[in-house]
N, C-alpha and C positions, 0 to 999 in steps of 0.2 A: 507589400504587405508589410503592414507595422508588426514589428514582432513580441510587443503586449497585445496580439490578438489571434485568434486562431478559428478557420472554420471549421466545426465540427458536426456531430450527427448523435443525439442520443444514442444509437448504436452502437457507435465508436465509444464513448464514453462509458457505456455498461459493460462491453467486451474490456475496456481498459480496468473498469470497479474488479468484473470478474477475476481478469489474471494477476492483478493485485491480492486480492482476497485469499486467491488460491496461494502466491508466494507468501502471502503471512501465514497461511495455515502451514505451508511445508516449515517455512523458517521457525516458526514455534514447535512443530513436533522434531525438529532436526533439535532444537535449544533440550528437547525433555529427553531426547536420546544423548545426547551428551551430559545431563546430569546423571541420565543411570548407570553410564559407561564410566564417570567418576564417581559414584558409589559403589558399583564393583570393584573399582580399584583398591578404591579403601580398603574394599575385604581380604585383599591380597599383599595391600603394602602401608604398612601403618607404622610410619616414622616419620620425626622431622620432615625430610625430603618430601614427604606425599602434603605435609601443610604446606611447602614451598611454592609445590608444584600447583597446588589448589590457589592459591593467592594469585600466581600468576594466571593460571587457566581461567578461571570464574569469571575475572571480565571479560574475556575474550567472549563465554560461554553468554554471559548476560546482554553482549549486544547484539548477539542474535534476537535475542527476545525483544531486546527494544527495537530493533528494526521493523521486527513483525507489528510490534504494538503503534509505531509513526506509521507504517502503511492502512494496517485498519482503523485508527483515527481520522488519518487522510482521507480515506473513503468517506467517512461517515460525515466528516465536519467540510468538504471541497468539495468530492465528487457529489455525493447525492444531490446537494442543493443545485448543481452546475446540472445536472441531469434534468432535475426536473423545472429550469429555469429555459433549458434546450426545448423539452418536449413541449412547453407552453409555446417556445416561437413555434416551435414544426406544427404544430397545431391550430396558429391564429391564422384565419383568412382574412386578406388585405382586402378584399373582392375585388384585385386586380390582377389574379392568377395563384395566389397563394405565396409562398416564400421561393425564392430562386433555391434552383437545383443544387446552387455550390453550397447550400445551407447555413445555419446561422452563423453569426458572427459573436461570439463571446469574448468579455475581456478575461486573459488569464495570467496579469501580472501580478495579482497576488496570491496564487496557487503554491508557491512554495515557501 
């Protein structure tokens, strides 16, 4: 099979979207907790070393939020339209018995 296409079902894509959305939400909660923890540390640690710590740690915390946002964006921008396309193919009656049991084939080369 060509590496640029895959046989998928709308159910599998919907499950992937659910999993990625759940992961994105978890990453966002982790981001919020890490920021809260950093604020709590600031209450007890108020010197120049704390500022050095923040400058080194804040970019790492921010990466968590960036990844969460990228998953959400990818689900909306890429998965949603492809789920709709696969559902349309699955629901197409081709008057010769319908869609094959192996499922529709879609191009995934532009997904990344």
